[in-house]
Biopython code that builds the backbone (N, CA, C, O; Angstrom):
import numpy as np
from Bio.PDB.StructureBuilder import StructureBuilder

atoms = [
    (1, "MET", "N", (-161.114, 277.394, 61.504)),
    (1, "MET", "CA", (-159.816, 276.859, 61.158)),
    (1, "MET", "C", (-159.075, 276.474, 62.437)),
    (1, "MET", "O", (-159.017, 277.261, 63.382)),
    (2, "LYS", "N", (-158.516, 275.277, 62.469)),
    (2, "LYS", "CA", (-157.741, 274.810, 63.611)),
    (2, "LYS", "C", (-156.313, 275.338, 63.499)),
    (2, "LYS", "O", (-155.699, 275.261, 62.435)),
    (3, "ILE", "N", (-155.788, 275.872, 64.595)),
    (3, "ILE", "CA", (-154.429, 276.403, 64.601)),
    (3, "ILE", "C", (-153.561, 275.496, 65.460)),
    (3, "ILE", "O", (-153.891, 275.212, 66.612)),
    (4, "GLU", "N", (-152.447, 275.043, 64.890)),
    (4, "GLU", "CA", (-151.481, 274.236, 65.621)),
    (4, "GLU", "C", (-150.225, 275.055, 65.821)),
    (4, "GLU", "O", (-149.898, 275.918, 65.005)),
    (5, "SER", "N", (-149.522, 274.785, 66.907)),
    (5, "SER", "CA", (-148.274, 275.482, 67.189)),
    (5, "SER", "C", (-147.225, 274.456, 67.591)),
    (5, "SER", "O", (-147.488, 273.580, 68.415)),
    (6, "ARG", "N", (-146.051, 274.566, 67.013)),
    (6, "ARG", "CA", (-144.940, 273.679, 67.364)),
    (6, "ARG", "C", (-143.690, 274.529, 67.512)),
    (6, "ARG", "O", (-143.514, 275.517, 66.799)),
    (7, "THR", "N", (-142.830, 274.144, 68.433)),
    (7, "THR", "CA", (-141.618, 274.920, 68.677)),
    (7, "THR", "C", (-140.421, 273.999, 68.839)),
    (7, "THR", "O", (-140.568, 272.803, 69.092)),
    (8, "CYS", "N", (-139.238, 274.571, 68.692)),
    (8, "CYS", "CA", (-137.990, 273.878, 68.996)),
    (8, "CYS", "C", (-136.958, 274.945, 69.346)),
    (8, "CYS", "O", (-137.103, 276.108, 68.968)),
    (9, "LYS", "N", (-135.925, 274.545, 70.067)),
    (9, "LYS", "CA", (-134.850, 275.474, 70.429)),
    (9, "LYS", "C", (-133.655, 275.212, 69.526)),
    (9, "LYS", "O", (-133.236, 274.069, 69.345)),
    (10, "LEU", "N", (-133.110, 276.289, 68.960)),
    (10, "LEU", "CA", (-131.964, 276.203, 68.062)),
    (10, "LEU", "C", (-130.910, 277.210, 68.481)),
    (10, "LEU", "O", (-131.232, 278.270, 69.017)),
    (11, "ASP", "N", (-129.647, 276.878, 68.236)),
    (11, "ASP", "CA", (-128.590, 277.874, 68.428)),
    (11, "ASP", "C", (-128.701, 278.957, 67.365)),
    (11, "ASP", "O", (-128.490, 280.136, 67.650)),
    (12, "SER", "N", (-129.033, 278.557, 66.132)),
    (12, "SER", "CA", (-129.243, 279.522, 65.053)),
    (12, "SER", "C", (-130.104, 278.879, 63.977)),
    (12, "SER", "O", (-130.090, 277.660, 63.807)),
    (13, "LEU", "N", (-130.848, 279.699, 63.257)),
    (13, "LEU", "CA", (-131.656, 279.237, 62.136)),
    (13, "LEU", "C", (-130.912, 279.575, 60.859)),
    (13, "LEU", "O", (-130.790, 280.744, 60.492)),
    (14, "LYS", "N", (-130.410, 278.537, 60.176)),
    (14, "LYS", "CA", (-129.655, 278.747, 58.939)),
    (14, "LYS", "C", (-130.535, 278.522, 57.718)),
    (14, "LYS", "O", (-130.515, 279.319, 56.781)),
    (15, "THR", "N", (-131.312, 277.430, 57.727)),
    (15, "THR", "CA", (-132.191, 277.135, 56.596)),
    (15, "THR", "C", (-133.505, 276.563, 57.106)),
    (15, "THR", "O", (-133.558, 275.933, 58.162)),
    (16, "MET", "N", (-134.567, 276.796, 56.334)),
    (16, "MET", "CA", (-135.860, 276.189, 56.617)),
    (16, "MET", "C", (-136.514, 275.880, 55.279)),
    (16, "MET", "O", (-136.737, 276.779, 54.467)),
    (17, "GLN", "N", (-136.820, 274.605, 55.049)),
    (17, "GLN", "CA", (-137.505, 274.185, 53.835)),
    (17, "GLN", "C", (-138.888, 273.694, 54.229)),
    (17, "GLN", "O", (-139.035, 272.925, 55.178)),
    (18, "ILE", "N", (-139.904, 274.144, 53.495)),
    (18, "ILE", "CA", (-141.287, 273.778, 53.779)),
    (18, "ILE", "C", (-141.886, 273.184, 52.515)),
    (18, "ILE", "O", (-141.837, 273.795, 51.447)),
    (19, "PHE", "N", (-142.451, 271.990, 52.642)),
    (19, "PHE", "CA", (-143.085, 271.312, 51.521)),
    (19, "PHE", "C", (-144.551, 271.084, 51.870)),
    (19, "PHE", "O", (-144.866, 270.524, 52.920)),
    (20, "ILE", "N", (-145.448, 271.523, 50.978)),
    (20, "ILE", "CA", (-146.886, 271.382, 51.193)),
    (20, "ILE", "C", (-147.480, 270.731, 49.957)),
    (20, "ILE", "O", (-147.224, 271.168, 48.834)),
    (21, "ASP", "N", (-148.280, 269.680, 50.163)),
    (21, "ASP", "CA", (-149.040, 269.126, 49.048)),
    (21, "ASP", "C", (-150.508, 269.062, 49.456)),
    (21, "ASP", "O", (-150.925, 269.793, 50.354)),
    (22, "THR", "N", (-151.285, 268.218, 48.825)),
    (22, "THR", "CA", (-152.729, 268.214, 49.075)),
    (22, "THR", "C", (-153.121, 267.646, 50.429)),
    (22, "THR", "O", (-154.266, 267.821, 50.846)),
    (23, "SER", "N", (-152.211, 266.966, 51.136)),
    (23, "SER", "CA", (-152.606, 266.377, 52.418)),
    (23, "SER", "C", (-151.529, 266.415, 53.493)),
    (23, "SER", "O", (-151.736, 265.862, 54.573)),
    (24, "SER", "N", (-150.396, 267.042, 53.239)),
    (24, "SER", "CA", (-149.360, 267.069, 54.274)),
    (24, "SER", "C", (-148.520, 268.334, 54.190)),
    (24, "SER", "O", (-148.456, 269.005, 53.160)),
    (25, "LEU", "N", (-147.878, 268.632, 55.313)),
    (25, "LEU", "CA", (-146.970, 269.757, 55.423)),
    (25, "LEU", "C", (-145.729, 269.235, 56.131)),
    (25, "LEU", "O", (-145.837, 268.639, 57.203)),
    (26, "GLU", "N", (-144.545, 269.449, 55.545)),
    (26, "GLU", "CA", (-143.294, 269.009, 56.156)),
    (26, "GLU", "C", (-142.344, 270.193, 56.236)),
    (26, "GLU", "O", (-142.228, 270.974, 55.291)),
    (27, "ILE", "N", (-141.667, 270.321, 57.370)),
    (27, "ILE", "CA", (-140.722, 271.407, 57.588)),
    (27, "ILE", "C", (-139.388, 270.799, 58.004)),
    (27, "ILE", "O", (-139.328, 269.979, 58.920)),
    (28, "PHE", "N", (-138.318, 271.208, 57.322)),
    (28, "PHE", "CA", (-136.967, 270.758, 57.630)),
    (28, "PHE", "C", (-136.147, 271.980, 58.023)),
    (28, "PHE", "O", (-135.997, 272.911, 57.231)),
    (29, "ILE", "N", (-135.619, 271.980, 59.236)),
    (29, "ILE", "CA", (-134.863, 273.113, 59.757)),
    (29, "ILE", "C", (-133.390, 272.735, 59.833)),
    (29, "ILE", "O", (-133.032, 271.665, 60.325)),
    (30, "ASN", "N", (-132.544, 273.636, 59.336)),
    (30, "ASN", "CA", (-131.088, 273.436, 59.334)),
    (30, "ASN", "C", (-130.711, 272.081, 58.745)),
    (30, "ASN", "O", (-130.004, 271.287, 59.365)),
    (31, "GLU", "N", (-131.204, 271.838, 57.528)),
    (31, "GLU", "CA", (-130.878, 270.609, 56.785)),
    (31, "GLU", "C", (-131.268, 269.340, 57.545)),
    (31, "GLU", "O", (-130.594, 268.319, 57.416)),
    (32, "GLY", "N", (-132.350, 269.388, 58.339)),
    (32, "GLY", "CA", (-132.849, 268.205, 59.033)),
    (32, "GLY", "C", (-132.477, 268.114, 60.504)),
    (32, "GLY", "O", (-132.783, 267.110, 61.148)),
    (33, "GLU", "N", (-131.823, 269.137, 61.055)),
    (33, "GLU", "CA", (-131.509, 269.146, 62.492)),
    (33, "GLU", "C", (-132.798, 268.999, 63.307)),
    (33, "GLU", "O", (-132.825, 268.292, 64.315)),
    (34, "GLU", "N", (-133.856, 269.667, 62.865)),
    (34, "GLU", "CA", (-135.199, 269.515, 63.430)),
    (34, "GLU", "C", (-136.161, 269.327, 62.265)),
    (34, "GLU", "O", (-135.988, 269.935, 61.208)),
    (35, "THR", "N", (-137.179, 268.484, 62.455)),
    (35, "THR", "CA", (-138.185, 268.270, 61.413)),
    (35, "THR", "C", (-139.573, 268.266, 62.037)),
    (35, "THR", "O", (-139.749, 267.883, 63.194)),
    (36, "PHE", "N", (-140.553, 268.697, 61.255)),
    (36, "PHE", "CA", (-141.951, 268.688, 61.676)),
    (36, "PHE", "C", (-142.784, 268.157, 60.513)),
    (36, "PHE", "O", (-142.538, 268.503, 59.358)),
    (37, "THR", "N", (-143.764, 267.322, 60.819)),
    (37, "THR", "CA", (-144.678, 266.792, 59.814)),
    (37, "THR", "C", (-146.094, 266.884, 60.354)),
    (37, "THR", "O", (-146.333, 266.608, 61.530)),
    (38, "ALA", "N", (-147.029, 267.269, 59.503)),
    (38, "ALA", "CA", (-148.433, 267.354, 59.919)),
    (38, "ALA", "C", (-149.329, 267.004, 58.744)),
    (38, "ALA", "O", (-148.987, 267.262, 57.590)),
    (39, "ARG", "N", (-150.477, 266.416, 59.043)),
    (39, "ARG", "CA", (-151.513, 266.227, 58.030)),
    (39, "ARG", "C", (-152.154, 267.583, 57.806)),
    (39, "ARG", "O", (-152.434, 268.305, 58.763)),
    (40, "TYR", "N", (-152.388, 267.935, 56.555)),
    (40, "TYR", "CA", (-152.872, 269.271, 56.223)),
    (40, "TYR", "C", (-153.829, 269.161, 55.052)),
    (40, "TYR", "O", (-153.440, 268.735, 53.964)),
    (41, "PHE", "N", (-155.077, 269.541, 55.267)),
    (41, "PHE", "CA", (-156.094, 269.494, 54.224)),
    (41, "PHE", "C", (-156.672, 270.895, 54.043)),
    (41, "PHE", "O", (-157.704, 271.214, 54.633)),
    (42, "PRO", "N", (-156.021, 271.739, 53.235)),
    (42, "PRO", "CA", (-156.516, 273.110, 53.072)),
    (42, "PRO", "C", (-157.828, 273.141, 52.299)),
    (42, "PRO", "O", (-158.058, 272.331, 51.401)),
    (43, "LYS", "N", (-158.681, 274.089, 52.666)),
    (43, "LYS", "CA", (-159.900, 274.317, 51.903)),
    (43, "LYS", "C", (-159.523, 275.111, 50.660)),
    (43, "LYS", "O", (-158.477, 275.759, 50.636)),
    (44, "LEU", "N", (-160.349, 275.069, 49.642)),
    (44, "LEU", "CA", (-160.022, 275.732, 48.380)),
    (44, "LEU", "C", (-159.733, 277.218, 48.548)),
    (44, "LEU", "O", (-158.882, 277.759, 47.842)),
    (45, "LYS", "N", (-160.421, 277.889, 49.466)),
    (45, "LYS", "CA", (-160.241, 279.329, 49.642)),
    (45, "LYS", "C", (-159.045, 279.675, 50.530)),
    (45, "LYS", "O", (-158.615, 280.828, 50.547)),
    (46, "GLU", "N", (-158.497, 278.704, 51.268)),
    (46, "GLU", "CA", (-157.367, 278.978, 52.157)),
    (46, "GLU", "C", (-156.093, 279.135, 51.340)),
    (46, "GLU", "O", (-155.673, 278.215, 50.638)),
    (47, "LYS", "N", (-155.495, 280.297, 51.440)),
    (47, "LYS", "CA", (-154.266, 280.558, 50.702)),
    (47, "LYS", "C", (-153.184, 281.123, 51.605)),
    (47, "LYS", "O", (-152.183, 281.645, 51.113)),
    (48, "GLU", "N", (-153.366, 281.030, 52.927)),
    (48, "GLU", "CA", (-152.406, 281.614, 53.849)),
    (48, "GLU", "C", (-151.894, 280.588, 54.844)),
    (48, "GLU", "O", (-152.635, 279.719, 55.304)),
    (49, "ILE", "N", (-150.620, 280.704, 55.164)),
    (49, "ILE", "CA", (-149.999, 279.976, 56.263)),
    (49, "ILE", "C", (-149.237, 281.023, 57.055)),
    (49, "ILE", "O", (-148.530, 281.847, 56.474)),
    (50, "LEU", "N", (-149.370, 281.003, 58.361)),
    (50, "LEU", "CA", (-148.753, 282.015, 59.208)),
    (50, "LEU", "C", (-147.465, 281.478, 59.817)),
    (50, "LEU", "O", (-147.448, 280.390, 60.393)),
    (51, "PHE", "N", (-146.383, 282.252, 59.686)),
    (51, "PHE", "CA", (-145.106, 281.949, 60.313)),
    (51, "PHE", "C", (-144.756, 283.123, 61.212)),
    (51, "PHE", "O", (-145.021, 284.274, 60.864)),
    (52, "SER", "N", (-144.164, 282.841, 62.360)),
    (52, "SER", "CA", (-143.716, 283.944, 63.205)),
    (52, "SER", "C", (-142.312, 283.649, 63.705)),
    (52, "SER", "O", (-141.944, 282.500, 63.950)),
    (53, "ARG", "N", (-141.541, 284.716, 63.848)),
    (53, "ARG", "CA", (-140.157, 284.597, 64.292)),
    (53, "ARG", "C", (-139.713, 285.968, 64.764)),
    (53, "ARG", "O", (-140.133, 286.983, 64.210)),
    (54, "GLU", "N", (-138.873, 286.006, 65.776)),
    (54, "GLU", "CA", (-138.286, 287.278, 66.174)),
    (54, "GLU", "C", (-137.237, 287.653, 65.141)),
    (54, "GLU", "O", (-136.458, 286.802, 64.711)),
    (55, "GLY", "N", (-137.211, 288.899, 64.743)),
    (55, "GLY", "CA", (-136.236, 289.348, 63.757)),
    (55, "GLY", "C", (-136.769, 289.223, 62.342)),
    (55, "GLY", "O", (-137.961, 288.997, 62.137)),
    (56, "ARG", "N", (-135.887, 289.369, 61.375)),
    (56, "ARG", "CA", (-136.238, 289.394, 59.958)),
    (56, "ARG", "C", (-135.921, 288.051, 59.310)),
    (56, "ARG", "O", (-134.984, 287.365, 59.718)),
    (57, "PHE", "N", (-136.708, 287.676, 58.298)),
    (57, "PHE", "CA", (-136.376, 286.509, 57.495)),
    (57, "PHE", "C", (-136.848, 286.725, 56.070)),
    (57, "PHE", "O", (-137.776, 287.494, 55.820)),
    (58, "ASP", "N", (-136.197, 286.035, 55.130)),
    (58, "ASP", "CA", (-136.561, 286.092, 53.718)),
    (58, "ASP", "C", (-137.324, 284.825, 53.372)),
    (58, "ASP", "O", (-137.054, 283.759, 53.924)),
    (59, "LEU", "N", (-138.277, 284.946, 52.455)),
    (59, "LEU", "CA", (-139.112, 283.822, 52.068)),
    (59, "LEU", "C", (-139.176, 283.743, 50.552)),
    (59, "LEU", "O", (-139.419, 284.747, 49.883)),
    (60, "MET", "N", (-138.954, 282.535, 50.005)),
    (60, "MET", "CA", (-139.120, 282.290, 48.578)),
    (60, "MET", "C", (-140.163, 281.198, 48.415)),
    (60, "MET", "O", (-140.195, 280.249, 49.199)),
    (61, "LYS", "N", (-141.018, 281.321, 47.404)),
    (61, "LYS", "CA", (-142.087, 280.351, 47.167)),
    (61, "LYS", "C", (-141.984, 279.839, 45.739)),
    (61, "LYS", "O", (-141.816, 280.612, 44.796)),
    (62, "TRP", "N", (-142.088, 278.511, 45.597)),
    (62, "TRP", "CA", (-142.130, 277.888, 44.287)),
    (62, "TRP", "C", (-143.400, 277.061, 44.194)),
    (62, "TRP", "O", (-143.702, 276.296, 45.110)),
    (63, "ASP", "N", (-144.146, 277.196, 43.118)),
    (63, "ASP", "CA", (-145.296, 276.337, 42.854)),
    (63, "ASP", "C", (-144.796, 275.137, 42.063)),
    (63, "ASP", "O", (-144.262, 275.292, 40.965)),
    (64, "LEU", "N", (-144.967, 273.945, 42.617)),
    (64, "LEU", "CA", (-144.441, 272.740, 41.988)),
    (64, "LEU", "C", (-145.489, 271.981, 41.192)),
    (64, "LEU", "O", (-145.190, 270.932, 40.622)),
    (65, "ALA", "N", (-146.696, 272.487, 41.146)),
    (65, "ALA", "CA", (-147.763, 271.776, 40.430)),
    (65, "ALA", "C", (-147.681, 271.998, 38.942)),
    (65, "ALA", "O", (-148.504, 271.471, 38.193)),
]
sb = StructureBuilder()
sb.init_structure("model")
sb.init_model(0)
sb.init_chain("A")
sb.init_seg("    ")
for serial, (resi, resn, name, xyz) in enumerate(atoms, 1):
    if name == "N":
        sb.init_residue(resn, " ", resi, " ")
    sb.init_atom(name, np.array(xyz, "f"), 0.0, 1.0, " ", f" {name:<3s}", serial, name[0])
structure = sb.get_structure()
């Protein structure tokens, strides 16, 4: 599995929205203050995405299919 890493500097993290479909991953930080887009082709058995951050964060997941 190929691992990519992207970073940005923020004064504070207020919101982060992540959208994943069959071929792309898009991340919108602080209502679009920073954005990231990547081509993403998960294998059928891949069910994990790793996020890291200093401190605590809450995560909600919705299946849109």
